[in-house]
Legacy VTK file of the C-alpha trace (Angstrom):
# vtk DataFile Version 3.0
C-alpha trace
ASCII
DATASET POLYDATA
POINTS 264 float
36.564 42.870 168.368
35.761 45.864 166.034
37.328 45.534 163.132
39.205 48.568 161.716
37.552 51.197 159.371
39.183 52.871 156.991
36.657 55.236 156.044
35.709 56.624 159.246
39.438 56.742 160.118
40.184 58.729 157.096
36.605 61.276 157.860
38.635 61.715 161.103
42.204 62.248 159.621
41.386 64.792 156.911
44.706 66.549 156.936
46.876 63.520 156.929
44.758 62.122 153.828
44.780 64.811 152.073
48.614 65.370 152.558
48.937 61.757 151.522
47.256 62.442 148.236
49.290 65.472 147.512
52.687 63.900 148.046
51.350 61.055 145.875
50.117 63.211 143.285
53.415 65.373 143.170
55.736 62.121 143.316
53.740 61.153 140.308
53.894 64.084 138.394
57.709 64.218 139.075
57.892 60.624 137.803
56.176 60.989 134.526
58.046 64.078 133.878
61.432 62.309 134.311
60.627 59.187 132.414
62.556 57.873 129.937
61.664 58.497 126.704
63.154 57.765 123.136
62.098 57.397 119.630
64.264 54.557 118.932
65.318 53.407 122.495
68.775 51.661 122.528
68.341 47.732 123.868
71.258 45.354 123.831
70.461 41.986 121.624
72.469 39.049 123.773
72.787 36.904 120.197
76.013 36.238 118.164
75.806 34.629 114.473
79.417 33.221 113.862
79.764 31.871 110.099
82.494 30.044 108.436
82.713 28.647 104.892
84.459 26.017 103.299
84.080 25.635 100.038
83.378 21.856 98.681
82.359 20.430 102.039
79.545 18.206 102.877
76.906 19.122 105.511
78.259 16.619 107.422
81.845 17.731 107.204
80.965 21.224 108.050
79.089 19.832 111.327
81.878 17.578 112.504
84.981 19.398 111.780
83.778 23.088 111.875
80.584 23.395 113.852
81.451 20.871 116.460
85.140 22.230 117.619
83.778 25.842 117.920
80.272 24.812 119.604
82.815 22.927 122.254
85.532 25.838 122.922
82.317 28.446 122.793
80.873 26.102 126.094
83.662 28.242 127.861
81.990 31.369 127.905
80.175 33.068 130.807
76.625 33.759 130.895
76.219 31.204 127.962
72.270 30.203 127.463
72.758 27.744 124.608
74.481 27.312 121.411
72.590 26.659 118.067
74.016 25.839 114.857
72.582 25.048 111.052
75.114 23.167 108.735
74.708 22.897 104.995
76.847 22.003 102.033
80.095 24.530 102.141
78.958 26.955 105.205
77.893 26.560 108.843
76.254 29.282 110.921
76.489 29.250 114.748
74.201 31.024 117.197
75.458 31.994 120.542
72.612 33.083 122.985
73.663 35.013 126.507
71.391 34.541 129.619
68.974 36.852 130.221
70.653 37.576 133.365
73.816 39.201 131.311
74.977 42.446 132.418
74.015 44.558 129.078
77.770 46.375 130.152
79.457 43.115 129.610
78.042 41.985 125.913
80.689 43.895 124.413
83.351 42.027 126.224
81.869 38.770 126.232
81.545 39.007 122.185
85.270 39.928 122.147
85.631 36.650 124.010
83.730 34.952 121.526
86.186 36.440 118.940
88.823 35.168 120.997
88.106 31.890 121.332
87.547 30.969 117.799
90.671 32.527 116.480
92.648 30.321 119.441
90.995 27.431 117.838
91.442 28.529 113.973
94.552 26.170 113.700
92.806 22.921 114.361
90.215 23.580 111.737
90.514 22.287 108.297
92.935 24.106 105.509
90.790 25.828 103.150
88.195 27.587 105.425
86.712 31.081 104.872
86.339 32.971 108.048
85.258 32.988 110.425
82.577 35.781 110.282
80.684 37.271 113.309
77.941 39.652 113.649
76.482 41.116 116.703
75.150 44.264 115.639
71.447 43.148 115.540
70.656 46.198 117.302
71.428 48.730 114.916
68.668 51.315 114.225
68.505 53.764 111.133
66.927 56.762 112.310
67.392 58.736 108.745
67.842 57.504 105.283
69.323 59.824 102.473
69.529 59.307 98.932
71.975 60.515 96.411
71.848 61.622 92.893
73.329 63.676 90.674
72.823 63.955 86.798
76.374 63.527 84.747
78.299 62.063 87.824
79.740 58.272 87.026
78.702 55.975 90.189
82.194 55.977 91.297
82.325 60.207 91.609
79.034 59.503 93.152
80.429 57.286 95.848
83.303 59.292 96.468
80.832 61.932 97.303
78.845 59.504 99.524
82.046 58.420 101.567
82.717 62.305 102.025
79.304 62.750 103.407
79.983 59.441 105.332
83.359 61.183 107.332
81.019 64.459 107.981
78.302 62.756 109.363
80.300 60.352 111.771
81.646 63.496 113.502
78.350 64.677 114.252
77.455 64.569 118.335
75.452 61.423 118.876
76.078 59.588 115.671
77.372 56.226 116.451
77.398 54.397 112.922
76.865 55.350 109.209
76.479 53.038 106.504
76.793 53.742 102.204
74.198 51.159 100.831
73.700 50.601 96.929
77.274 51.797 96.275
78.284 50.220 93.092
81.777 48.321 92.982
84.244 48.910 90.448
85.112 46.081 88.035
87.036 46.137 85.292
86.100 43.231 82.150
88.180 41.604 80.056
86.284 39.981 77.638
87.595 37.355 74.819
87.026 34.875 72.051
87.901 31.423 72.827
87.781 30.533 68.899
89.704 34.109 67.996
92.518 32.813 71.154
92.447 29.187 69.675
93.201 30.732 66.143
96.043 33.115 67.504
97.181 30.247 69.554
97.034 32.058 72.943
95.305 30.367 75.701
93.549 32.382 78.755
95.846 31.652 80.931
98.610 33.653 79.266
96.194 36.559 78.965
95.822 36.339 83.269
99.461 35.286 83.342
100.385 38.563 81.335
97.728 40.825 83.299
99.056 39.794 86.885
102.728 39.541 85.593
102.079 43.767 84.552
100.255 44.678 87.640
102.901 43.838 90.080
104.208 46.316 92.769
107.851 44.928 94.275
110.461 46.554 96.179
112.945 48.322 94.425
115.387 48.419 97.522
116.551 51.593 98.678
118.784 54.351 98.231
121.089 56.031 101.298
121.825 59.787 101.336
123.220 62.041 103.994
120.437 62.806 105.341
117.812 59.776 104.836
117.168 56.450 103.376
114.885 56.873 100.242
112.944 53.530 99.431
112.317 52.783 96.140
109.304 51.254 94.376
109.135 49.459 90.919
105.174 49.573 89.761
103.411 48.377 87.154
99.879 49.002 88.393
96.818 49.793 86.453
96.178 53.261 86.426
92.759 52.674 83.681
91.375 50.698 81.030
93.788 52.016 78.843
96.802 50.679 80.297
95.080 47.129 80.900
94.702 47.196 76.999
98.122 48.205 76.450
99.375 45.023 78.027
101.452 42.654 75.908
100.729 38.955 75.970
103.414 37.023 74.017
102.684 33.486 72.361
104.437 31.227 69.998
107.241 34.189 69.331
104.760 37.024 68.390
103.645 39.872 70.767
100.014 40.868 71.088
98.315 44.010 72.411
95.669 42.852 74.696
93.499 45.697 73.301
93.967 44.000 69.959
92.677 40.727 71.071
90.308 41.336 73.734
87.790 43.621 74.951
88.631 45.913 78.453
LINES 1 265
264 0 1 2 3 4 5 6 7 8 9 10 11 12 13 14 15 16 17 18 19 20 21 22 23 24 25 26 27 28 29 30 31 32 33 34 35 36 37 38 39 40 41 42 43 44 45 46 47 48 49 50 51 52 53 54 55 56 57 58 59 60 61 62 63 64 65 66 67 68 69 70 71 72 73 74 75 76 77 78 79 80 81 82 83 84 85 86 87 88 89 90 91 92 93 94 95 96 97 98 99 100 101 102 103 104 105 106 107 108 109 110 111 112 113 114 115 116 117 118 119 120 121 122 123 124 125 126 127 128 129 130 131 132 133 134 135 136 137 138 139 140 141 142 143 144 145 146 147 148 149 150 151 152 153 154 155 156 157 158 159 160 161 162 163 164 165 166 167 168 169 170 171 172 173 174 175 176 177 178 179 180 181 182 183 184 185 186 187 188 189 190 191 192 193 194 195 196 197 198 199 200 201 202 203 204 205 206 207 208 209 210 211 212 213 214 215 216 217 218 219 220 221 222 223 224 225 226 227 228 229 230 231 232 233 234 235 236 237 238 239 240 241 242 243 244 245 246 247 248 249 250 251 252 253 254 255 256 257 258 259 260 261 262 263
């Protein structure tokens, strides 16, 4: 039996071979032009980390009373591949991994289901836990970084400018997320000398109580008019360091101004 000779067939059918070459070249060129490409391509990471804190608990207590109940509940999750947990004194981390066959379009719904399942058993976890917290944003990619600096502006004023920029950038088409990094949190410190307080007969707890009671916002009832009901509010909320320094602190029948016995 004579074997098929491909070379001879191609020579005898030159027109057909040339047509096939043109078709394949055209298909390759079309595929190359329309090939998807991006500098920062989007991809779905099928991993979520759940963290729960319990101040004062040992690693064994975190494992048996926090991590184990959460792991058992999350085993009901569809497309689940495996669950890994790491516990140390006071905190536990639980990593939830979905299988490779999980449809990318269903990942967000599955992460919502994780949050819901953990919320369902939160009442069964020990009292005093902090959280749980969830992190499923491992796939975020920053395409641009902007640094802000200004002479003569306080950190609080610079933060306000950054927040205004953030709101504007979020309205730009195709911008998905904007974070402000490095903003300094605003804090007011009250510094005092324990020796001086002891001389005046004042305890730190009295200072804390005076500040807390002065910085209270409580409902004041309402006033009914012919046209509307007006809500009243009694507030002693602080507006700055001067207001805190003016807080009265009473002890042993005497009243002191906080700014006179401490540094605000």
